[in-house]
C-alpha positions in Angstrom: -3.1 -50.3 -10.8 0.2 -51.4 -11.9 -1.0 -54.2 -13.9 -3.5 -52.5 -15.5 -1.0 -49.8 -16.8 0.9 -52.4 -17.9 -1.7 -54.1 -19.7 -3.2 -50.9 -20.9 0.8 -50.3 -22.7 1.7 -53.7 -24.2 2.4 -53.4 -27.9 0.1 -56.2 -28.8 -2.8 -57.3 -26.4 -3.4 -60.2 -25.1 -5.9 -61.9 -23.4 -5.3 -63.6 -19.5 -7.9 -65.9 -19.9 -8.0 -68.5 -22.3 -11.9 -69.8 -23.3 -12.8 -73.0 -24.5 -14.6 -73.9 -27.8 -15.8 -76.9 -28.5 -13.5 -78.1 -25.8 -10.1 -76.2 -27.3 -8.6 -73.3 -26.6 -10.7 -70.1 -28.7 -8.5 -68.1 -30.7 -10.6 -66.1 -33.0 -10.3 -62.0 -34.4 -11.1 -60.7 -31.2 -8.3 -62.8 -29.0 -5.2 -62.4 -30.8 -3.0 -63.1 -27.7 -2.9 -65.1 -24.6 -1.3 -64.1 -21.5 1.6 -66.8 -21.5 3.5 -68.0 -17.7 6.6 -66.5 -18.7 4.6 -62.9 -19.3 3.0 -63.4 -16.7 6.5 -63.9 -14.4 8.2 -61.1 -16.3 5.0 -58.9 -15.9 4.4 -59.7 -12.0 8.4 -58.8 -11.5 8.3 -55.4 -13.1 4.9 -54.5 -11.2 6.9 -55.5 -8.5 9.8 -53.4 -9.0 7.8 -50.6 -10.1 5.3 -51.0 -6.9 8.3 -50.9 -4.4 9.7 -47.9 -5.8 6.1 -45.7 -5.3 5.6 -47.4 -2.3 9.9 -46.2 -1.4 8.8 -42.4 -2.9 5.7 -42.1 -0.8 7.9 -42.3 2.4 6.2 -46.0 3.8 7.6 -47.8 6.9 11.1 -49.6 6.3 9.4 -53.1 7.5 6.8 -52.2 5.1 9.7 -51.5 2.3 11.5 -54.7 3.6 8.3 -56.9 3.1 8.2 -55.6 -0.8 11.6 -56.2 -1.2 11.0 -59.8 -0.2 8.5 -59.8 -2.9 10.5 -58.5 -5.7 12.9 -60.8 -4.9 10.6 -63.3 -4.9 9.6 -62.3 -8.5 13.2 -61.9 -9.9 13.4 -65.6 -9.3 10.3 -67.0 -11.2 11.0 -64.3 -13.7 14.6 -65.5 -14.2 13.5 -69.4 -14.1 9.8 -68.9 -15.7 9.9 -65.7 -17.7 13.4 -65.4 -19.7 14.9 -68.8 -19.0 18.0 -66.9 -17.5 17.8 -65.1 -20.4 18.6 -68.0 -22.7 15.2 -66.8 -23.8 15.5 -64.8 -27.0 12.1 -64.5 -27.5 10.9 -63.3 -23.9 14.1 -61.3 -23.0 12.9 -59.3 -26.9 9.4 -59.5 -25.9 9.8 -57.9 -22.1 12.4 -55.1 -24.1 9.5 -54.2 -26.3 7.1 -53.8 -23.8 8.3 -53.2 -21.0 11.3 -50.8 -21.6 12.2 -49.4 -18.3 12.4 -53.6 -16.4 16.1 -53.0 -16.8 16.7 -49.7 -15.2 14.1 -50.7 -12.4 16.3 -53.3 -11.8 19.3 -51.8 -11.9 17.9 -49.3 -9.7 16.7 -52.2 -6.8 20.4 -53.7 -7.4 21.6 -50.5 -6.2 19.3 -50.3 -4.1 19.9 -53.8 -2.0 24.0 -52.9 -2.2 23.2 -49.6 -0.2 21.8 -51.6 2.9 
């Protein structure tokens, strides 16, 4: 459900699949944007952070939370490498700020959570 909420809240709609017309990606009026690898990496990281805190608030078992924390850390690596190029991709940092405004707060909360363990 996290990904559904993300897509619903995007400032501009994006398509997740590429359709071909005569062997070329179709970018007609009903397909204004395509989900890029960078956007996907950013959204996955955000979704994993969100899910981690949702599970924590529900009081799941510590081993389940540890597994999810591992997933968050792995997704962060992809986010940094493919999503924002370690913050060097100004356009992707801006896109994330506009479309996932709580990303920085979730990242900060997770860092605090890890430091407390």
